[in-house]
N, C-alpha and C positions, 0 to 999 in steps of 0.2 A: 088255128090261124088268129082268131080274135084274141086268144090268150097271148100269142106272140107279140101282137101289136100293143096289147095292154102292158106287157112287160117292157117293150121298147119305150112306150110313152112314160112309164114310171121311171125308167132309167134316165131319160133325158131330164125330167123335172127333178128327180132325186139327185142327179149329178150336180145340178145347180145348187140345190140345198146343201149338199156336202161341201162344195167348193166355197160357198159363202160362209159356212160355219157360223150361222147367226141364230139367235133365239127366235122362237115363234112369237112374233109380235107384228101387228099390221103397220106400225109406225115406228120411227126411230125412238129408242129409249136410252136412258142413262144407266151405265154400270160403272160406278166410280167416276173417273175422268174420261171414260171412253164412250163414244156414241156407237151403239150396236146397230147392225144392219138387219132389217126384217127378214124372216125366213123365206117368204114367198117372193121370188125374184120378179114376178110380174107386178106384184104390189109395190115392190121397191121402185120399179120404173115409174109407176103412177105417182108414188109418194115424192120421189125426187123431182119429178117434172112439175109437181104442184106445190112443193114446199116453199115456205116464205123465206127464201135465201137469195133473193134478187137484189139485196142491198149493195150499195157501193162500198164494200169493205176495203181496208187498206191493202190487203194482200191480193192484188189483182191477179197474180199468177195462179194462186190457189182457186180463185173464183173461175177463171177460164178453164181450169182443169175440171172443176165440178160440172160446168156447162158441157164440156166435151164428153165426159163420162155419162152425163144425163142423156145426151143425144144417142150415145151408143147403146145404153140400156134400153131406151125407147125403141131403137131399131131392132134389137134382139127380142124385145117383147112382141113386136109386130111379127117377126119371123116365127117366134114360138107359137103365137096364136094361129098363124096360117098353117104351120106344120101340124098343130093339134087338129085343126079342121080336116086336113088331108088324111091324117091317120084315121080319124073317125069314119070318114067316107070310105076309105079303102077297106077298113075292117068290116063294113056293112056290105061290101060288094060280093058277087058270087065268087066261089073258089076258082082260081086260075088253073089252066091246064098244067099237067105235070111238065116240069122243065121250063115253064114260062113265067119266071119270077117277075120280069118286067117292072111294073110300077112299084112292086113291093121292094125289090132290090134297090131301085133308084131312091125310093123314099128312105129306106134304111141307110143308104149311103149319106143322104142329106142329114138324117138324124145324127149319124156319127160325126159329120162335119160340124153340125150345130153344137154337139157336146164339146168338141174341141174348142169351138169359139167361146162357148160359155166358160170353159176352164180358163182360157186365156183372159177373158173378160174379168173373171174372178181375181186372177192374179193382178191385173191392172188396178182393180178396185182396192186390193190389199196394198199395193205399192203407193196408190194415191191417197190412201186413208190419212196419212200424216198431213199431206198438203191441204186436204179438204176438211179435216176434223175441226179445225179452229172455226171455219166458216159455219159448219153445221152446228157447232156448240153455241156460237153467238146467235145463230138464227133461232135455235130452239129456246135459248135463254130469253130472247126477245119475245118469243111467243108466250113463254111461261110467266115472265115478269111483266105484269100489266103496270100501267102508270101508277095505279093506286098502291100496288105492292112495292114498287120502287120508292114511292114517297114514304111509305111506312119504314122501309129499310133505312132511308136517310134520317128520318126522325130518330130511330133507335140508335143508329150509329153515332149521331151527333152527341148523345149523352156520354160517349166514351171517346172524346176528341183526342185524348192523349195517345190513343193507340194508332193514330194516323199522323202523318206529317202535315202540319197545317201551315207550312211556310208559304203556300200559295195564297194564303189569305192576305188581309190588309197589312201594310207595312208599319212597323214600329220605328222609333228613332234609333240612330246609331248603328244601323246595319241592314235595314230593309228586311222584308219578309216577316213572318210571325203574325200574331193576332194584334190588331190595333184596338186599344181601349182609350176612350176619352178621359180627360182629367177627372171627371166625376164618377168614373168607373162603370158607366152604363154601357153595356155591350151593344154594338151596332147590330142591325137586323141581319147582317151577313156574317155574324160571328163565326158560323161554321162553314163559311164559303169555301175554305180550303178543302174540307171533307166532301162537300157536295160536288165540287169541281173534280176531285179525284175519283169519286164514284161514277159520276156521269161521263167523264172523259177518258179515264185511264184504267179503272179497275176492271178486271175480267170477272166473269161469274164465279170462278173458283176463288178469287181473292175476296169477293163479297161474302161467299160462303164461309171462308176462313174467319172473317171478322164476326160473322154470325156465331160461329163456334166460341169465339172469345166472349162475345156478349152473353151467350148461354152460360158459359163458365162463370162469368161475373154474377149472373142472376142466381146460379145454383150454389156456388161455394164462396162468393165474395171476392173483393179486390185483393186482400192479403194472400189468400190461397192461390188465386190465379197468377198474381205476380210471382209468387214463389215457384209455381210450376213452370212458368216461362223462364225464370232465372235458371232453373235446373238444366235446361237444354243449351245454355250458353257455354262456350268453350272455357275450360278451366286453365289456369296457368300451366304452360308446358304440355298441354294435351292437344294432340292432333284430332281434329273433328272431321268425320266423314259425313258429307251432306249430299243427299240425293238432289239432283238438279234437273233431270229430264227423263222421260221415258224414251224408248227406242223410237227414232224418227223425229224426236223433238230437238230443241236447241238448248244446250246447257249453258247457262250464264256463269262465267267464272269471275270471282271477286279478286281484284288486284291485291287486296290485303292478305289473301290466302297463299301468296307466293312464298317459296322457299328463299333462302339467302341468295340463290343464283338468279332470282327473278322469274323462275319457272313455277308453273302450277301443275300438279298431277291430277289428271282426270281419268276415272275408271269407267269401263264399259263392260257389262256382263250380266249374268244371272243374279249375282250378289257382289258386294264390294270385295269379297275375300275368296270366292271360288268361281270357276268358269268365267274368268274375267280377263280383260286386257287393259293395259295402262298406256297413257300417252301424256308426254310433257308438252305443255303449251306456254307461250309467253304470257306474262301477267297482263299484257296489253291486248290480248286476243279478244276479249269481250265475250265471245260465245263460241261454242264448239257444237257441230252437228253430231247428234248422238246416233251413229249408224255404224254398221260393219265396215263400210268403205273408209270412214275416218280412222278407224282403229286397225285397219289392215286385215280384216277377216272377222268371221263370226265365232266368238269364243264359246258360245253355248247354243248349238244348233237345236231348233225346235223349242227353245225356252223364251219366255217373255224377258226382255232385257231392259236395263236402265243405265243411266250414267250418274256418277257421284264425283264430287270434288273432294279431294283430300286436302283439307285446309290446314296449313301450317301456322296459322295466325296465333301468336302468343300475346295475350292482352297485357302481359307484364313486360314485354320486350320493346324497348325503344332506343333509337340511336340519338345520341346527343350531338347536335350539329350546330354550325354557325348560322345557317339559313335554312328555311323550309324548302325542300325540293319539290314537294307535291308527289313524291313517289309512292309506291305501294306500302313500304314499311313505315311503321310509326316513327315519328321524329319529334324531338324537342329542340327548339332553337334557343340558344343561349342568350340571356339578357344580362349584360354586364352592368351590375349596379355600382360596383366600385370602379372609379376611374376619374378622369378629369372633367371639369365643367367647362373647359375651353370651348368656345363656339356655341354653347348652349345658353339657355335663359336663366333668369334669376331663380326659378324653381329648381333647376339642376344644381346651381351653386348651393342652395339651401340643403338639398339632399346630400351632397357630398360633405358639406359641413357636419351634417347630422351623423352620418355613418362612418366618418373617418376613423374613429376609435376602433371600429370593427374591421374595417378594410386594411388597416395598417398592422393588424395583429395576425400572426400565423395561426393562433389559436382560434380566433373568431371568424376569420375571413371565409373558411369553407361554408359557414352557415349563411353567407350572403349570396350564394350562387342560386340563380333562379332561371327557369326555362319556360318558354311558352309552348304549350302542346300544339303541334302543327295541325292537328285536326280542327283546332279552333282559331287558326291564324287569320281567317277572314274576319271574324269578329274582333280580333285583337287589332288588326290594322285599320278596320273601319273606325274603331274607337280612337286610335291614335290620330288618324286623319281628321276625325271630327273634333279632336282636342286642340286643334290649332298648331299642329306640327309645322315647322317652317318649311319642310319639304314633304310632299306627299309620298307615301311609301306604298309599294305594292306588296302582295302577299309573299313574295320571295325575297323581300329585303331583309337585311340583318337588323335586328333591334338595336337602336343606338340611344345615346343620352338625349337626343332630341325627341324621342318618341314618348311623349306624355299623354296620358288619358285625362280628359277634362273632368269627368265625373264618373263615379262607379260605386256600385254596391260591392262589398267585399265580405267573404266568409272564408273559413279555413276548415280543412277536412282531412281525416285519416280514418280508415276503416274498410271493412269488406264492401265490395261493389254490389253484392246481392242482398236480398232481404228487405224487411219492412222497417228497419230501424234507422241508423244514422244516414245511410245513403238515400233512403226514401225521404227523410226529413229534408235533406238538401234538394232533392228533386222537387218537393213541394215549394221550397223557397224559390228555386229557379223558375218554376211555373208562375208563381205570384209576381215575380219581377217582370216576366214577359207579358203578363196580363195587365199590370197596372203602372208600369214605369216605361219611360223612353230611354233609360240609361242602361249601360251594360252591367253585368254581374260577373265578378271575378271569383273563382273558386281557387283558393291557395291550397293545393294538394300536397300534403307532407308525407313523403316516404310511401306513397300508395300509387304505383303505376297502373293498377287495374281499376278502370273507372266503370261506373254504372252504365249499363246499356241505355238507361233512360236519358242520359245526358247527351242527346243527339244534337250535333251542331246545326243540322238542317231544321229540326223542330224548334230549336232555341238559338236563333241567329245572333243573339247578343250575349251568349255565354262564352266566357273566356276562362280557360283552365291554365293555371301556372303551376309548375312543379318546383318543389324544394326538397332538399335532403332533411332528415330528421334534425330536431334541435340539438340532439346529442352531438352533432358535428361541431357545435359551438361550445361544447363542454368536455373536450378531450375524449369524446366517445362515451362519457359516463351518463347514466340515467340520473334521475332525481329532480329534473326540471319539469314542472307540469307541462303537459301538452298545450294547455291553454295560453302559454306565453308565445305560441306561434301567432297569436292574434297581433302582437306588436310587430312581429316580422312581416306579417301580411300588410301592415300599414306603411312599412318602409319601402314603398314602391313608387313608380312614377305616376302618381295620381294627384291631380290638383285639388279636387274636392272628393272626399270619400265618406261613406257611411258603413260602419262595421256591424254586421249582423251575425248572430249565432246560427248554427245549423237548425235549431228548433225555433225558427221564426219564419213568418211569411209577411209579405207586404199587402197593402190594400190600396184602394183609390186615394189619390191626393198625396201619395208617398213622396213624389218628387219635390214637394215643397221643402223637404228636409235639406236638399242641396242649396236652394236659394238662401234659406235661413243660415246654414252653416257658413256659406261664403260671406254672408253679412257679418256674422258674429266672430269668426276666427280670422284674425288679421295680424299684421305685424305688431300692433299694439296689444293684442291679446292672443299670443301664440300657443294656445293650449287646446287640447281636445275638450269636447263638451259631451257629458253623458246625461241620460234622462234620470229623473228622480226615481228612486226605488220605492217599492210598495211598503218597505219597512225602513226604520231609521238606523238600526244596529247601534243605537246609542246606549252607552253603559251608564255613565253618571252615577257610579256606585250601585248599579243594578236596580235598586228600588226606584230611583228617579227614572231610569230607563223604562221600567214597567209602566210608570205613570205617563210617560211620553206617548207610547204607542201600543203597549201591551205585548210586545215581542221581545222581552228581555232575554229569552233563551238564545236569541241570535246576537245579543250585544257583544261588543268587543272593546276592550280597554284601549283608550287612546291617551297618551301623556298630556295632551292639551286639555283633557277633561278633569284632570286631577285637581284637588283643592289648591295645591301649590303648582301653578302652571309652569311648565318648562318653556323657556323662551325659544327653544329650537322647534317647538311644535305649536304653531298658532291654532286658534279655535277651529274646530272642525265644523263640517256641515252635515246635513242629512245625507245618508248613504245614497249612492247613485248606482244604477245598473250599468254593467260594463258593456254597453253598446255605444261606443264613442263615435262621434262624427269629427272630422278634422279637415284641415286644408294643409297645403304644403308649408305654411308658416309654422305649423305645430310639429314638423318632422324632427327637429332637434330634441324636443321634449319626449317624443315617443322613443327615440333612440336611447335617450338617457334612462327611460323607464326600463327598457330591455337590459341595458347594462347594469342597472341597479339589481336585477335578478341574477344576471350571469356572473357579476363580480362586484360585490359591494365596495371593496377597497378601491377599485378604479373609479367607481361612481362618486364616492365621498371626496376623492382627490380631484375631481373634474372642476376646472375653473368655471365652466358653463353651469354646472350644478350649484356651485358655491354662490355664483351671482344670482341664480334664480331663486334659491332658498334664502339668500341674504345673510349667510354665515360662512366665514372662511373655514371654520372647523365644523363640518357637517356631521351631524350625528346619524348613525345608522337607523333604519326603521325598526320598530319592534318586530320581533320574530313572527307574531301572529299576522302581520301584514305582508309577509313575504312568500306565502305558499301559493297564492293564486293571483291571476291577473286583475280581478276585480278589487281585491284587497289592496294590492300595490298601487293601482291607478287612483283609487280614492285617496289614500294617504298622501301620495305625491302631489295631487292637486290641492289638497289642504295645505301642505307644506309650502307650495308655491303661491299660496293665497290667490288661487284661481277659482272664484266663487260661482261662475256660471253653471247652471244646470238647465237642461231642457225640461219642460213640462212633460208629463207622462205620455210618450208617443208609442211605447212598446207594451201595450196593454195585454192582459190575459185574454184567451179566446172567449171565456164566458162574458167578459165585459164587452167584447166586440159583438157578440151575438145580441146582447142587450141594445147596443147601438144600432144594429141592423133592424131591430124590432122597434126602435124609437123610444125606448124606455127613458124616463126622466127621473129615475130613482137610482142612479149609479152611485156606487161608493167612490169617494174621492180621497181615501187614504190619509186623513188628517193626522197631525201629531201636535203636541202641545209646546213644541220648542221652535220649530222652523216654519211649519205649515199649519197653523191652527185653523186657517180657513179652508184647508183641504188643498189637493193638488189638481189643477186643471187637467182634464184628459184630452189628448190629441189623438184621434183615431186614424193613424197612418199605418201602423204595423202591429203585429202580435208576437208575443214571446210565449214559450212553453207549448209549442205545437208538436209535442212528442207523439201524440196519438195520430199516426200518419193517415189512417183511413178516415177518421173523423175530420182531420184537417183538409183532406181532399174534398169531402162533402162540403165543408165550410167554404172552400174556394169556389165551388160551384154556386153556392148561394150568393157569394159576393159578386160573381160575374153578373148576376141579375140586376145589379145596381145598388149603390149606396148613396146616402144623402150627401149633398155638397156641404152641408153644415157638419163639419168634422171636429169641431171644438165643443167641449162640454164643461160647464161650471155652474154650480148652484141650480141644478134642475133645469137647465136650459142649454140648447145647442146654438152654435154660432158658425157662420160661414167664413169669418176672418177674425184676426186677432184684434183689430181696432174695435169691432163691435163688442167683443167680449170685455175689453178694457173699459169701454164707455159705460158698460152696465155694472161693473164690479170694481171694488177696491182690492187690488192685488198686493197690497203691502203685506198681507198675511199669507200670500201665496207667491213667493218671490222667484219662481222659475221663469224661464224664457219661453214664450209661445212660439210655435212654428206657423 
């Protein structure tokens, strides 16, 4: 009889253990993303009743369910303890007379009932696991992550701010959001406020763990390899991506951009995305789908652990060209009509139409004047338009018109693969620097490249504007042979009142916005030409030997007719070479358009009355061949021929010079020559050129965020905080560039 009762007792307890199917552990533990239930169901009752999960979480229904289950478990625990006591007493009692089962049969019946209740309870626990797991996870995470551990997490995550969306931080100009940096470049104490807020208020423990994994990858294999591995999981053009979105019982978030052409998204539920599965089409506006058998009309894989996947039809190269941005799920580009009438617009629009008329009136050239704003960046575009003094405020669904002028903007042009650590990453660093140190927007003029870098996130970079254009071959009867760099001139022929052209391998620093004030002051109706900064070499020929004596770089010298012993009257004296990082205002648009035409069709250019007037000869001579291959060569000789002498002092310094500036060095090289700048070239620490080493540039940006001196001008072993102070201390007759 004792053996029978022992078997009965083991059956009751063993049934509980079997139904709960949990590992032997006295307290909840983690197994991946799942919180496992302890094996001993009595201990489970004690643990749940004392666990620190009494916080007021947002999911009230799940909290109530946990409380209800906790009470039921406690009640069953009490019954089990009472039953165990009765069984022990009965097993110790004298044997009952034959046929007189009495208490034994009654107790056995109760035990059987209790087993049924336990089984039912186990099923309820399984069904409620989804509802309560989030609560338990958060509770356990709160117990595990002490304040000190969380603080350490924040400190470490702050070093990798670009992995998170920082748009919740301080606002910059021209669009709100983003990181706010003062004019002297010193980071505010809440520089990482966006990250801290995200971690404290929004991030789940799983999300924090994911960022830890990225951090570990950065420490183990470095930025370049980590970036490459993340790029590898991005969808490729024309490739449908299958993305796991939830485990069974969870909620699958569906991304609107994953919709097919019919506006529907395919969600898969099953053991794998390809077998023992069921599919369901949902609207792109659904937001989320409950990952359960009920949602998909049945269980496609009985007895198996199931998940949900989204079959994403997003094609990063596919975009619809539209008149206005609809804000729908599909990628859209809204048309910007550059060619048109200036009627009803301002003087800037009249000047633009005057400039581009030769292109717009030609069936050969006009296709190359088509431009579209990428609707993913429409908020930044219209923010910039509205800040630029448009006569009518436009919303993000408005059609771009001839009244939509941007007051100030940084501009660069781009073509290339969206992934990797080369060209796209250089532009990413440039975008970051603008958002760190400028209040103005940056425009990326993207040529024939619909697939953009995932780094160019409009939420992270709220002042980033992407404009699209067809390749320059569309202006050349489809023929190649025109350098890609001449897209620089195309990107300047936009509705921008004051612009600064930057190459992809450049970044900005503190005080960079001073360039806009200086440009607006220097380029006017009386001086309608772009201004470029002095180059580090002269490229002066002067019969080669003289060029060597001038600066020591005769290997880069180029013959110019105005330098010959018998001077050609069509070619006035030249100046020191300038770097092709022009700044301009709307007054210079006709000159820029003429420069582009000079490359596209020299015959049209020499016959242009505007060109003849600017150069001062009715019979304009073509430029020497060596000045026609690249943008920098052509812009230099055209400015010489137009007798436009202004040059900026060197504001686009090399990274090595900038590091010396950050270190406070007073032994900077000033790149003198013996013809134009015998006193050297004043250095203006606003931007850097030649930032092709993307990982090193990223590190340099981090050091710059720490703060830079407000004395950004350098000449003769001394730094200055403004041009007037530098001029007061120095005779600049031997250094004739314009200070910023």
